[in-house]
PyMOL commands that place a pseudoatom at each C-alpha (Angstrom):
pseudoatom trace, name=CA, resn=MET, resi=1, chain=A, elem=C, hetatm=0, pos=[-53.343, -8.771, -96.894]
pseudoatom trace, name=CA, resn=THR, resi=2, chain=A, elem=C, hetatm=0, pos=[-51.141, -8.073, -99.385]
pseudoatom trace, name=CA, resn=THR, resi=3, chain=A, elem=C, hetatm=0, pos=[-52.481, -7.571, -103.536]
pseudoatom trace, name=CA, resn=PRO, resi=4, chain=A, elem=C, hetatm=0, pos=[-50.783, -9.729, -105.570]
pseudoatom trace, name=CA, resn=ILE, resi=5, chain=A, elem=C, hetatm=0, pos=[-48.766, -8.647, -107.852]
pseudoatom trace, name=CA, resn=GLN, resi=6, chain=A, elem=C, hetatm=0, pos=[-50.577, -8.791, -111.385]
pseudoatom trace, name=CA, resn=VAL, resi=7, chain=A, elem=C, hetatm=0, pos=[-48.380, -6.395, -113.232]
pseudoatom trace, name=CA, resn=ASP, resi=8, chain=A, elem=C, hetatm=0, pos=[-44.365, -5.564, -113.680]
pseudoatom trace, name=CA, resn=LEU, resi=9, chain=A, elem=C, hetatm=0, pos=[-44.098, -2.193, -115.091]
pseudoatom trace, name=CA, resn=VAL, resi=10, chain=A, elem=C, hetatm=0, pos=[-40.895, -1.602, -116.977]
pseudoatom trace, name=CA, resn=LEU, resi=11, chain=A, elem=C, hetatm=0, pos=[-39.089, 1.655, -116.992]
pseudoatom trace, name=CA, resn=PRO, resi=12, chain=A, elem=C, hetatm=0, pos=[-36.170, 2.150, -119.134]
pseudoatom trace, name=CA, resn=CYS, resi=13, chain=A, elem=C, hetatm=0, pos=[-34.220, 4.824, -117.046]
pseudoatom trace, name=CA, resn=LEU, resi=14, chain=A, elem=C, hetatm=0, pos=[-31.090, 6.711, -118.106]
pseudoatom trace, name=CA, resn=ASN, resi=15, chain=A, elem=C, hetatm=0, pos=[-30.529, 9.612, -115.467]
pseudoatom trace, name=CA, resn=GLU, resi=16, chain=A, elem=C, hetatm=0, pos=[-34.209, 10.378, -114.449]
pseudoatom trace, name=CA, resn=ALA, resi=17, chain=A, elem=C, hetatm=0, pos=[-33.401, 10.949, -110.948]
pseudoatom trace, name=CA, resn=GLY, resi=18, chain=A, elem=C, hetatm=0, pos=[-35.742, 14.349, -111.259]
pseudoatom trace, name=CA, resn=ALA, resi=19, chain=A, elem=C, hetatm=0, pos=[-38.498, 12.164, -112.219]
pseudoatom trace, name=CA, resn=LEU, resi=20, chain=A, elem=C, hetatm=0, pos=[-38.593, 8.510, -110.590]
pseudoatom trace, name=CA, resn=PRO, resi=21, chain=A, elem=C, hetatm=0, pos=[-39.653, 9.965, -106.941]
pseudoatom trace, name=CA, resn=TRP, resi=22, chain=A, elem=C, hetatm=0, pos=[-43.103, 10.807, -108.531]
pseudoatom trace, name=CA, resn=VAL, resi=23, chain=A, elem=C, hetatm=0, pos=[-43.147, 7.926, -111.033]
pseudoatom trace, name=CA, resn=LEU, resi=24, chain=A, elem=C, hetatm=0, pos=[-43.091, 5.341, -108.514]
pseudoatom trace, name=CA, resn=SER, resi=25, chain=A, elem=C, hetatm=0, pos=[-45.322, 6.952, -106.192]
pseudoatom trace, name=CA, resn=ARG, resi=26, chain=A, elem=C, hetatm=0, pos=[-48.197, 6.506, -109.039]
pseudoatom trace, name=CA, resn=LEU, resi=27, chain=A, elem=C, hetatm=0, pos=[-47.808, 2.849, -108.944]
pseudoatom trace, name=CA, resn=PRO, resi=28, chain=A, elem=C, hetatm=0, pos=[-52.015, 1.343, -108.364]
pseudoatom trace, name=CA, resn=PRO, resi=29, chain=A, elem=C, hetatm=0, pos=[-51.966, -1.641, -106.277]
pseudoatom trace, name=CA, resn=GLY, resi=30, chain=A, elem=C, hetatm=0, pos=[-51.160, -4.926, -107.731]
pseudoatom trace, name=CA, resn=SER, resi=31, chain=A, elem=C, hetatm=0, pos=[-48.358, -3.780, -109.729]
pseudoatom trace, name=CA, resn=ARG, resi=32, chain=A, elem=C, hetatm=0, pos=[-44.519, -3.775, -109.266]
pseudoatom trace, name=CA, resn=ALA, resi=33, chain=A, elem=C, hetatm=0, pos=[-41.693, -1.224, -110.936]
pseudoatom trace, name=CA, resn=ILE, resi=34, chain=A, elem=C, hetatm=0, pos=[-38.972, -2.602, -112.480]
pseudoatom trace, name=CA, resn=VAL, resi=35, chain=A, elem=C, hetatm=0, pos=[-36.686, -0.194, -113.021]
pseudoatom trace, name=CA, resn=VAL, resi=36, chain=A, elem=C, hetatm=0, pos=[-33.898, -1.096, -115.849]
pseudoatom trace, name=CA, resn=ASP, resi=37, chain=A, elem=C, hetatm=0, pos=[-31.127, 1.302, -115.452]
pseudoatom trace, name=CA, resn=ASN, resi=38, chain=A, elem=C, hetatm=0, pos=[-29.108, 1.918, -118.706]
pseudoatom trace, name=CA, resn=GLY, resi=39, chain=A, elem=C, hetatm=0, pos=[-26.121, 3.799, -117.055]
pseudoatom trace, name=CA, resn=SER, resi=40, chain=A, elem=C, hetatm=0, pos=[-27.107, 6.654, -115.327]
pseudoatom trace, name=CA, resn=THR, resi=41, chain=A, elem=C, hetatm=0, pos=[-24.656, 8.530, -113.242]
pseudoatom trace, name=CA, resn=ASP, resi=42, chain=A, elem=C, hetatm=0, pos=[-26.943, 10.689, -111.401]
pseudoatom trace, name=CA, resn=GLY, resi=43, chain=A, elem=C, hetatm=0, pos=[-28.099, 8.124, -108.810]
pseudoatom trace, name=CA, resn=SER, resi=44, chain=A, elem=C, hetatm=0, pos=[-31.313, 6.742, -110.650]
pseudoatom trace, name=CA, resn=ALA, resi=45, chain=A, elem=C, hetatm=0, pos=[-30.984, 3.211, -109.563]
pseudoatom trace, name=CA, resn=GLU, resi=46, chain=A, elem=C, hetatm=0, pos=[-30.116, 3.893, -106.310]
pseudoatom trace, name=CA, resn=ILE, resi=47, chain=A, elem=C, hetatm=0, pos=[-33.492, 6.231, -106.057]
pseudoatom trace, name=CA, resn=ALA, resi=48, chain=A, elem=C, hetatm=0, pos=[-35.500, 3.590, -107.454]
pseudoatom trace, name=CA, resn=ALA, resi=49, chain=A, elem=C, hetatm=0, pos=[-34.119, 0.756, -105.259]
pseudoatom trace, name=CA, resn=ALA, resi=50, chain=A, elem=C, hetatm=0, pos=[-34.756, 2.682, -102.040]
pseudoatom trace, name=CA, resn=ALA, resi=51, chain=A, elem=C, hetatm=0, pos=[-38.868, 3.741, -103.473]
pseudoatom trace, name=CA, resn=GLY, resi=52, chain=A, elem=C, hetatm=0, pos=[-39.354, -0.305, -103.249]
pseudoatom trace, name=CA, resn=ALA, resi=53, chain=A, elem=C, hetatm=0, pos=[-38.634, -1.328, -107.393]
pseudoatom trace, name=CA, resn=LEU, resi=54, chain=A, elem=C, hetatm=0, pos=[-36.918, -4.156, -108.828]
pseudoatom trace, name=CA, resn=VAL, resi=55, chain=A, elem=C, hetatm=0, pos=[-33.707, -2.517, -110.378]
pseudoatom trace, name=CA, resn=VAL, resi=56, chain=A, elem=C, hetatm=0, pos=[-32.086, -4.447, -113.270]
pseudoatom trace, name=CA, resn=HIS, resi=57, chain=A, elem=C, hetatm=0, pos=[-28.563, -2.863, -114.526]
pseudoatom trace, name=CA, resn=GLU, resi=58, chain=A, elem=C, hetatm=0, pos=[-28.677, -2.792, -118.647]
pseudoatom trace, name=CA, resn=SER, resi=59, chain=A, elem=C, hetatm=0, pos=[-25.229, -1.830, -119.644]
pseudoatom trace, name=CA, resn=ARG, resi=60, chain=A, elem=C, hetatm=0, pos=[-25.849, -1.963, -123.884]
pseudoatom trace, name=CA, resn=ARG, resi=61, chain=A, elem=C, hetatm=0, pos=[-27.552, 1.408, -124.544]
pseudoatom trace, name=CA, resn=GLY, resi=62, chain=A, elem=C, hetatm=0, pos=[-30.604, 1.536, -126.128]
pseudoatom trace, name=CA, resn=PHE, resi=63, chain=A, elem=C, hetatm=0, pos=[-34.648, 1.809, -125.372]
pseudoatom trace, name=CA, resn=GLY, resi=64, chain=A, elem=C, hetatm=0, pos=[-35.110, -1.864, -126.657]
pseudoatom trace, name=CA, resn=ALA, resi=65, chain=A, elem=C, hetatm=0, pos=[-31.876, -3.142, -124.521]
pseudoatom trace, name=CA, resn=ALA, resi=66, chain=A, elem=C, hetatm=0, pos=[-33.345, -1.882, -121.398]
pseudoatom trace, name=CA, resn=ALA, resi=67, chain=A, elem=C, hetatm=0, pos=[-36.800, -2.585, -122.347]
pseudoatom trace, name=CA, resn=HIS, resi=68, chain=A, elem=C, hetatm=0, pos=[-36.110, -6.324, -123.233]
pseudoatom trace, name=CA, resn=ALA, resi=69, chain=A, elem=C, hetatm=0, pos=[-34.274, -6.226, -119.302]
pseudoatom trace, name=CA, resn=GLY, resi=70, chain=A, elem=C, hetatm=0, pos=[-36.756, -5.635, -117.699]
pseudoatom trace, name=CA, resn=LEU, resi=71, chain=A, elem=C, hetatm=0, pos=[-39.255, -7.984, -119.642]
pseudoatom trace, name=CA, resn=GLU, resi=72, chain=A, elem=C, hetatm=0, pos=[-36.732, -10.738, -119.269]
pseudoatom trace, name=CA, resn=ALA, resi=73, chain=A, elem=C, hetatm=0, pos=[-36.644, -9.893, -115.424]
pseudoatom trace, name=CA, resn=ALA, resi=74, chain=A, elem=C, hetatm=0, pos=[-40.224, -9.641, -115.124]
pseudoatom trace, name=CA, resn=THR, resi=75, chain=A, elem=C, hetatm=0, pos=[-42.606, -12.558, -113.292]
pseudoatom trace, name=CA, resn=ALA, resi=76, chain=A, elem=C, hetatm=0, pos=[-45.799, -11.292, -113.340]
pseudoatom trace, name=CA, resn=PRO, resi=77, chain=A, elem=C, hetatm=0, pos=[-48.639, -12.547, -116.042]
pseudoatom trace, name=CA, resn=ILE, resi=78, chain=A, elem=C, hetatm=0, pos=[-48.698, -9.157, -117.530]
pseudoatom trace, name=CA, resn=VAL, resi=79, chain=A, elem=C, hetatm=0, pos=[-46.122, -6.512, -118.341]
pseudoatom trace, name=CA, resn=ALA, resi=80, chain=A, elem=C, hetatm=0, pos=[-46.528, -3.117, -119.402]
pseudoatom trace, name=CA, resn=PHE, resi=81, chain=A, elem=C, hetatm=0, pos=[-44.287, -0.198, -120.319]
pseudoatom trace, name=CA, resn=CYS, resi=82, chain=A, elem=C, hetatm=0, pos=[-43.561, 3.559, -119.785]
pseudoatom trace, name=CA, resn=ASP, resi=83, chain=A, elem=C, hetatm=0, pos=[-41.032, 5.920, -119.870]
pseudoatom trace, name=CA, resn=ALA, resi=84, chain=A, elem=C, hetatm=0, pos=[-39.429, 7.016, -116.748]
pseudoatom trace, name=CA, resn=ASP, resi=85, chain=A, elem=C, hetatm=0, pos=[-39.506, 10.430, -117.361]
pseudoatom trace, name=CA, resn=ALA, resi=86, chain=A, elem=C, hetatm=0, pos=[-42.930, 11.200, -115.762]
pseudoatom trace, name=CA, resn=SER, resi=87, chain=A, elem=C, hetatm=0, pos=[-44.285, 12.427, -118.682]
pseudoatom trace, name=CA, resn=MET, resi=88, chain=A, elem=C, hetatm=0, pos=[-46.820, 9.395, -118.750]
pseudoatom trace, name=CA, resn=ASP, resi=89, chain=A, elem=C, hetatm=0, pos=[-48.806, 8.573, -115.604]
pseudoatom trace, name=CA, resn=PRO, resi=90, chain=A, elem=C, hetatm=0, pos=[-48.264, 4.848, -114.103]
pseudoatom trace, name=CA, resn=ALA, resi=91, chain=A, elem=C, hetatm=0, pos=[-51.786, 5.956, -112.313]
pseudoatom trace, name=CA, resn=GLU, resi=92, chain=A, elem=C, hetatm=0, pos=[-53.619, 5.018, -115.791]
pseudoatom trace, name=CA, resn=LEU, resi=93, chain=A, elem=C, hetatm=0, pos=[-52.237, 1.603, -115.824]
pseudoatom trace, name=CA, resn=PRO, resi=94, chain=A, elem=C, hetatm=0, pos=[-55.413, -0.072, -115.393]
pseudoatom trace, name=CA, resn=VAL, resi=95, chain=A, elem=C, hetatm=0, pos=[-56.913, 1.571, -118.726]
pseudoatom trace, name=CA, resn=LEU, resi=96, chain=A, elem=C, hetatm=0, pos=[-54.368, -0.817, -120.794]
pseudoatom trace, name=CA, resn=VAL, resi=97, chain=A, elem=C, hetatm=0, pos=[-54.406, -3.661, -118.347]
pseudoatom trace, name=CA, resn=GLY, resi=98, chain=A, elem=C, hetatm=0, pos=[-58.442, -4.074, -118.215]
pseudoatom trace, name=CA, resn=PRO, resi=99, chain=A, elem=C, hetatm=0, pos=[-58.676, -4.849, -121.383]
pseudoatom trace, name=CA, resn=VAL, resi=100, chain=A, elem=C, hetatm=0, pos=[-55.746, -7.512, -121.291]
pseudoatom trace, name=CA, resn=LEU, resi=101, chain=A, elem=C, hetatm=0, pos=[-57.030, -8.766, -118.197]
pseudoatom trace, name=CA, resn=ALA, resi=102, chain=A, elem=C, hetatm=0, pos=[-60.445, -9.096, -119.750]
pseudoatom trace, name=CA, resn=GLY, resi=103, chain=A, elem=C, hetatm=0, pos=[-59.061, -11.185, -122.660]
pseudoatom trace, name=CA, resn=THR, resi=104, chain=A, elem=C, hetatm=0, pos=[-60.249, -8.731, -125.054]
pseudoatom trace, name=CA, resn=ALA, resi=105, chain=A, elem=C, hetatm=0, pos=[-56.980, -7.615, -126.377]
pseudoatom trace, name=CA, resn=ASP, resi=106, chain=A, elem=C, hetatm=0, pos=[-53.714, -8.883, -126.439]
pseudoatom trace, name=CA, resn=LEU, resi=107, chain=A, elem=C, hetatm=0, pos=[-52.009, -5.621, -126.678]
pseudoatom trace, name=CA, resn=VAL, resi=108, chain=A, elem=C, hetatm=0, pos=[-52.784, -2.398, -125.501]
pseudoatom trace, name=CA, resn=LEU, resi=109, chain=A, elem=C, hetatm=0, pos=[-51.158, 0.595, -126.373]
pseudoatom trace, name=CA, resn=GLY, resi=110, chain=A, elem=C, hetatm=0, pos=[-51.407, 3.997, -124.871]
pseudoatom trace, name=CA, resn=ARG, resi=111, chain=A, elem=C, hetatm=0, pos=[-52.546, 7.225, -127.426]
pseudoatom trace, name=CA, resn=ARG, resi=112, chain=A, elem=C, hetatm=0, pos=[-50.762, 10.109, -126.224]
pseudoatom trace, name=CA, resn=ARG, resi=113, chain=A, elem=C, hetatm=0, pos=[-53.248, 13.158, -125.441]
pseudoatom trace, name=CA, resn=PRO, resi=114, chain=A, elem=C, hetatm=0, pos=[-50.947, 16.221, -124.480]
pseudoatom trace, name=CA, resn=ALA, resi=115, chain=A, elem=C, hetatm=0, pos=[-52.127, 18.091, -121.541]
pseudoatom trace, name=CA, resn=ILE, resi=116, chain=A, elem=C, hetatm=0, pos=[-50.280, 21.280, -122.543]
pseudoatom trace, name=CA, resn=ALA, resi=117, chain=A, elem=C, hetatm=0, pos=[-49.401, 21.817, -126.533]
pseudoatom trace, name=CA, resn=LYS, resi=118, chain=A, elem=C, hetatm=0, pos=[-45.590, 21.967, -125.778]
pseudoatom trace, name=CA, resn=SER, resi=119, chain=A, elem=C, hetatm=0, pos=[-45.743, 18.288, -124.070]
pseudoatom trace, name=CA, resn=TRP, resi=120, chain=A, elem=C, hetatm=0, pos=[-45.172, 16.732, -127.679]
pseudoatom trace, name=CA, resn=PRO, resi=121, chain=A, elem=C, hetatm=0, pos=[-42.700, 18.715, -129.657]
pseudoatom trace, name=CA, resn=LEU, resi=122, chain=A, elem=C, hetatm=0, pos=[-43.866, 19.477, -132.770]
pseudoatom trace, name=CA, resn=HIS, resi=123, chain=A, elem=C, hetatm=0, pos=[-41.053, 17.490, -135.191]
pseudoatom trace, name=CA, resn=ALA, resi=124, chain=A, elem=C, hetatm=0, pos=[-42.255, 14.092, -132.727]
pseudoatom trace, name=CA, resn=ARG, resi=125, chain=A, elem=C, hetatm=0, pos=[-45.764, 14.580, -133.462]
pseudoatom trace, name=CA, resn=ILE, resi=126, chain=A, elem=C, hetatm=0, pos=[-45.134, 14.844, -137.457]
pseudoatom trace, name=CA, resn=ALA, resi=127, chain=A, elem=C, hetatm=0, pos=[-42.875, 11.886, -137.188]
pseudoatom trace, name=CA, resn=ASN, resi=128, chain=A, elem=C, hetatm=0, pos=[-45.214, 10.163, -135.428]
pseudoatom trace, name=CA, resn=SER, resi=129, chain=A, elem=C, hetatm=0, pos=[-48.150, 11.014, -137.536]
pseudoatom trace, name=CA, resn=SER, resi=130, chain=A, elem=C, hetatm=0, pos=[-46.653, 9.814, -140.750]
pseudoatom trace, name=CA, resn=LEU, resi=131, chain=A, elem=C, hetatm=0, pos=[-45.280, 6.306, -139.082]
pseudoatom trace, name=CA, resn=SER, resi=132, chain=A, elem=C, hetatm=0, pos=[-48.801, 5.399, -137.601]
pseudoatom trace, name=CA, resn=TRP, resi=133, chain=A, elem=C, hetatm=0, pos=[-50.226, 6.113, -141.659]
pseudoatom trace, name=CA, resn=ARG, resi=134, chain=A, elem=C, hetatm=0, pos=[-47.898, 3.984, -142.625]
pseudoatom trace, name=CA, resn=LEU, resi=135, chain=A, elem=C, hetatm=0, pos=[-48.629, 1.380, -140.174]
pseudoatom trace, name=CA, resn=ARG, resi=136, chain=A, elem=C, hetatm=0, pos=[-52.073, 1.102, -140.866]
pseudoatom trace, name=CA, resn=ARG, resi=137, chain=A, elem=C, hetatm=0, pos=[-51.983, 1.091, -144.649]
pseudoatom trace, name=CA, resn=ILE, resi=138, chain=A, elem=C, hetatm=0, pos=[-49.105, -2.158, -144.163]
pseudoatom trace, name=CA, resn=THR, resi=139, chain=A, elem=C, hetatm=0, pos=[-51.071, -3.675, -140.975]
pseudoatom trace, name=CA, resn=GLY, resi=140, chain=A, elem=C, hetatm=0, pos=[-54.620, -2.634, -141.464]
pseudoatom trace, name=CA, resn=VAL, resi=141, chain=A, elem=C, hetatm=0, pos=[-54.626, -2.013, -137.400]
pseudoatom trace, name=CA, resn=ASN, resi=142, chain=A, elem=C, hetatm=0, pos=[-56.239, 1.217, -136.529]
pseudoatom trace, name=CA, resn=ILE, resi=143, chain=A, elem=C, hetatm=0, pos=[-53.618, 3.116, -134.756]
pseudoatom trace, name=CA, resn=HIS, resi=144, chain=A, elem=C, hetatm=0, pos=[-52.425, 6.563, -134.524]
pseudoatom trace, name=CA, resn=ASP, resi=145, chain=A, elem=C, hetatm=0, pos=[-49.988, 6.250, -132.314]
pseudoatom trace, name=CA, resn=LEU, resi=146, chain=A, elem=C, hetatm=0, pos=[-46.969, 4.109, -131.591]
pseudoatom trace, name=CA, resn=GLY, resi=147, chain=A, elem=C, hetatm=0, pos=[-46.522, 5.494, -128.012]
pseudoatom trace, name=CA, resn=PRO, resi=148, chain=A, elem=C, hetatm=0, pos=[-44.198, 3.667, -125.364]
pseudoatom trace, name=CA, resn=MET, resi=149, chain=A, elem=C, hetatm=0, pos=[-47.000, 2.999, -122.802]
pseudoatom trace, name=CA, resn=ARG, resi=150, chain=A, elem=C, hetatm=0, pos=[-48.326, -0.410, -123.767]
pseudoatom trace, name=CA, resn=ALA, resi=151, chain=A, elem=C, hetatm=0, pos=[-49.345, -3.963, -121.859]
pseudoatom trace, name=CA, resn=ALA, resi=152, chain=A, elem=C, hetatm=0, pos=[-49.462, -7.591, -123.190]
pseudoatom trace, name=CA, resn=ARG, resi=153, chain=A, elem=C, hetatm=0, pos=[-49.246, -10.623, -121.255]
pseudoatom trace, name=CA, resn=ARG, resi=154, chain=A, elem=C, hetatm=0, pos=[-45.404, -11.744, -120.394]
pseudoatom trace, name=CA, resn=ILE, resi=155, chain=A, elem=C, hetatm=0, pos=[-45.684, -14.876, -122.050]
pseudoatom trace, name=CA, resn=ASP, resi=156, chain=A, elem=C, hetatm=0, pos=[-46.678, -13.688, -125.129]
pseudoatom trace, name=CA, resn=LEU, resi=157, chain=A, elem=C, hetatm=0, pos=[-44.450, -11.270, -125.341]
pseudoatom trace, name=CA, resn=LEU, resi=158, chain=A, elem=C, hetatm=0, pos=[-41.498, -13.719, -125.172]
pseudoatom trace, name=CA, resn=ASN, resi=159, chain=A, elem=C, hetatm=0, pos=[-42.688, -15.577, -127.667]
pseudoatom trace, name=CA, resn=LEU, resi=160, chain=A, elem=C, hetatm=0, pos=[-42.636, -12.640, -130.077]
pseudoatom trace, name=CA, resn=ASN, resi=161, chain=A, elem=C, hetatm=0, pos=[-38.343, -13.367, -130.137]
pseudoatom trace, name=CA, resn=LEU, resi=162, chain=A, elem=C, hetatm=0, pos=[-38.009, -9.289, -130.658]
pseudoatom trace, name=CA, resn=ARG, resi=163, chain=A, elem=C, hetatm=0, pos=[-34.837, -8.924, -131.822]
pseudoatom trace, name=CA, resn=ASP, resi=164, chain=A, elem=C, hetatm=0, pos=[-34.193, -5.102, -131.791]
pseudoatom trace, name=CA, resn=ARG, resi=165, chain=A, elem=C, hetatm=0, pos=[-32.473, -3.122, -129.002]
pseudoatom trace, name=CA, resn=ARG, resi=166, chain=A, elem=C, hetatm=0, pos=[-32.867, 0.666, -130.273]
pseudoatom trace, name=CA, resn=SER, resi=167, chain=A, elem=C, hetatm=0, pos=[-35.313, 2.900, -130.817]
pseudoatom trace, name=CA, resn=GLY, resi=168, chain=A, elem=C, hetatm=0, pos=[-37.100, 0.361, -133.069]
pseudoatom trace, name=CA, resn=TYR, resi=169, chain=A, elem=C, hetatm=0, pos=[-38.057, -1.801, -129.996]
pseudoatom trace, name=CA, resn=PRO, resi=170, chain=A, elem=C, hetatm=0, pos=[-41.417, -0.657, -129.816]
pseudoatom trace, name=CA, resn=LEU, resi=171, chain=A, elem=C, hetatm=0, pos=[-42.302, -0.723, -133.534]
pseudoatom trace, name=CA, resn=GLU, resi=172, chain=A, elem=C, hetatm=0, pos=[-41.306, -4.430, -134.082]
pseudoatom trace, name=CA, resn=MET, resi=173, chain=A, elem=C, hetatm=0, pos=[-43.250, -5.081, -130.706]
pseudoatom trace, name=CA, resn=PHE, resi=174, chain=A, elem=C, hetatm=0, pos=[-46.193, -3.775, -132.731]
pseudoatom trace, name=CA, resn=LEU, resi=175, chain=A, elem=C, hetatm=0, pos=[-45.379, -5.159, -136.116]
pseudoatom trace, name=CA, resn=LYS, resi=176, chain=A, elem=C, hetatm=0, pos=[-45.014, -8.831, -134.906]
pseudoatom trace, name=CA, resn=ALA, resi=177, chain=A, elem=C, hetatm=0, pos=[-48.096, -8.360, -133.132]
pseudoatom trace, name=CA, resn=ALA, resi=178, chain=A, elem=C, hetatm=0, pos=[-50.191, -7.656, -135.913]
pseudoatom trace, name=CA, resn=GLU, resi=179, chain=A, elem=C, hetatm=0, pos=[-48.614, -10.284, -137.922]
pseudoatom trace, name=CA, resn=ALA, resi=180, chain=A, elem=C, hetatm=0, pos=[-49.483, -12.872, -135.405]
pseudoatom trace, name=CA, resn=ASN, resi=181, chain=A, elem=C, hetatm=0, pos=[-53.235, -11.464, -135.735]
pseudoatom trace, name=CA, resn=TRP, resi=182, chain=A, elem=C, hetatm=0, pos=[-53.180, -10.293, -131.807]
pseudoatom trace, name=CA, resn=ARG, resi=183, chain=A, elem=C, hetatm=0, pos=[-55.885, -8.355, -130.762]
pseudoatom trace, name=CA, resn=ILE, resi=184, chain=A, elem=C, hetatm=0, pos=[-54.782, -4.941, -130.843]
pseudoatom trace, name=CA, resn=LEU, resi=185, chain=A, elem=C, hetatm=0, pos=[-56.463, -2.333, -128.802]
pseudoatom trace, name=CA, resn=GLU, resi=186, chain=A, elem=C, hetatm=0, pos=[-55.640, 1.930, -128.421]
pseudoatom trace, name=CA, resn=VAL, resi=187, chain=A, elem=C, hetatm=0, pos=[-56.905, 3.680, -125.438]
pseudoatom trace, name=CA, resn=ASP, resi=188, chain=A, elem=C, hetatm=0, pos=[-56.179, 7.461, -124.621]
pseudoatom trace, name=CA, resn=THR, resi=189, chain=A, elem=C, hetatm=0, pos=[-53.664, 8.333, -121.669]
pseudoatom trace, name=CA, resn=SER, resi=190, chain=A, elem=C, hetatm=0, pos=[-52.506, 11.607, -120.939]
pseudoatom trace, name=CA, resn=TYR, resi=191, chain=A, elem=C, hetatm=0, pos=[-49.258, 12.827, -121.909]
pseudoatom trace, name=CA, resn=SER, resi=192, chain=A, elem=C, hetatm=0, pos=[-47.294, 16.141, -119.922]
pseudoatom trace, name=CA, resn=PRO, resi=193, chain=A, elem=C, hetatm=0, pos=[-43.964, 17.507, -120.154]
pseudoatom trace, name=CA, resn=ARG, resi=194, chain=A, elem=C, hetatm=0, pos=[-41.278, 15.246, -119.105]
pseudoatom trace, name=CA, resn=VAL, resi=195, chain=A, elem=C, hetatm=0, pos=[-38.826, 16.342, -116.552]
pseudoatom trace, name=CA, resn=GLY, resi=196, chain=A, elem=C, hetatm=0, pos=[-35.429, 16.794, -117.475]
pseudoatom trace, name=CA, resn=ARG, resi=197, chain=A, elem=C, hetatm=0, pos=[-33.461, 16.342, -121.087]
pseudoatom trace, name=CA, resn=SER, resi=198, chain=A, elem=C, hetatm=0, pos=[-35.027, 14.223, -123.490]
pseudoatom trace, name=CA, resn=LYS, resi=199, chain=A, elem=C, hetatm=0, pos=[-33.037, 12.046, -124.923]
pseudoatom trace, name=CA, resn=VAL, resi=200, chain=A, elem=C, hetatm=0, pos=[-35.101, 10.772, -128.077]
pseudoatom trace, name=CA, resn=THR, resi=201, chain=A, elem=C, hetatm=0, pos=[-38.111, 12.406, -129.460]
pseudoatom trace, name=CA, resn=GLY, resi=202, chain=A, elem=C, hetatm=0, pos=[-37.830, 15.337, -127.375]
pseudoatom trace, name=CA, resn=THR, resi=203, chain=A, elem=C, hetatm=0, pos=[-35.355, 16.398, -129.449]
pseudoatom trace, name=CA, resn=VAL, resi=204, chain=A, elem=C, hetatm=0, pos=[-34.716, 16.962, -133.302]
pseudoatom trace, name=CA, resn=ARG, resi=205, chain=A, elem=C, hetatm=0, pos=[-31.701, 14.364, -133.585]
pseudoatom trace, name=CA, resn=GLY, resi=206, chain=A, elem=C, hetatm=0, pos=[-33.472, 11.840, -131.137]
pseudoatom trace, name=CA, resn=THR, resi=207, chain=A, elem=C, hetatm=0, pos=[-36.599, 11.740, -133.554]
pseudoatom trace, name=CA, resn=LEU, resi=208, chain=A, elem=C, hetatm=0, pos=[-33.786, 11.346, -136.535]
pseudoatom trace, name=CA, resn=THR, resi=209, chain=A, elem=C, hetatm=0, pos=[-32.168, 8.421, -134.833]
pseudoatom trace, name=CA, resn=ALA, resi=210, chain=A, elem=C, hetatm=0, pos=[-35.487, 6.879, -133.807]
pseudoatom trace, name=CA, resn=VAL, resi=211, chain=A, elem=C, hetatm=0, pos=[-36.858, 7.442, -137.683]
pseudoatom trace, name=CA, resn=LYS, resi=212, chain=A, elem=C, hetatm=0, pos=[-33.729, 5.904, -138.988]
pseudoatom trace, name=CA, resn=ASP, resi=213, chain=A, elem=C, hetatm=0, pos=[-34.413, 2.955, -136.436]
pseudoatom trace, name=CA, resn=MET, resi=214, chain=A, elem=C, hetatm=0, pos=[-38.160, 2.384, -137.246]
pseudoatom trace, name=CA, resn=SER, resi=215, chain=A, elem=C, hetatm=0, pos=[-37.725, 2.870, -141.005]
pseudoatom trace, name=CA, resn=ALA, resi=216, chain=A, elem=C, hetatm=0, pos=[-34.967, 0.069, -141.265]
pseudoatom trace, name=CA, resn=LEU, resi=217, chain=A, elem=C, hetatm=0, pos=[-37.868, -2.214, -139.331]
pseudoatom trace, name=CA, resn=LEU, resi=218, chain=A, elem=C, hetatm=0, pos=[-40.343, -1.412, -142.022]
pseudoatom trace, name=CA, resn=ARG, resi=219, chain=A, elem=C, hetatm=0, pos=[-38.181, -2.158, -144.900]
pseudoatom trace, name=CA, resn=GLU, resi=220, chain=A, elem=C, hetatm=0, pos=[-37.649, -5.567, -143.609]
pseudoatom trace, name=CA, resn=THR, resi=221, chain=A, elem=C, hetatm=0, pos=[-41.392, -5.983, -143.483]
pseudoatom trace, name=CA, resn=ARG, resi=222, chain=A, elem=C, hetatm=0, pos=[-41.939, -5.082, -146.513]
pseudoatom trace, name=CA, resn=ARG, resi=223, chain=A, elem=C, hetatm=0, pos=[-39.326, -7.342, -148.078]
for i in range(1, 223): cmd.bond("trace and resi %d" % i, "trace and resi %d" % (i + 1))
show_as sticks, trace
zoom trace
């Protein structure tokens, strides 16, 4: 008997051919992978399709553009998000999805716990800690990591009317959820060195871009 799909896992993807086979093999029962190809040139889309994932093509570059395209393509009652670079383990999805299914949380965020020191570069950790401190002050939510691995109900996410299509997408989701008085929960998840070249916070340039995008959102929030 086939397990009903309860969770769609959105995986924004740009040239993750080396990581996708492992990532897609880690999906727990009752979940479906939606790989949103954001212009890959390494065959990522073909690898994902061969592994049974739903492949969505998003031509607009940007994490937010890919993540939101996946959300719009989802049909399961719960939607989760995860990086496609093998730094996060989809097998841990039940830890995030459980409180949403139980009705005890509206948005569950994965607090990254590095497996080894090099899993999370120092510049990225400093930027994340600073952002989390600012968010605690602004929203009153006890958050320590604005990580990309998260889960919530699909209809609720769509009703947030998210607009950012760059690196600020996870922050906008959090801010609008907090403004709507969602019950936001943080749970520990493992964090390992990514496979391949980092495109966002794994590089200083990527971190600076993310900080710029998120700072703009924070300024709008405080107006």
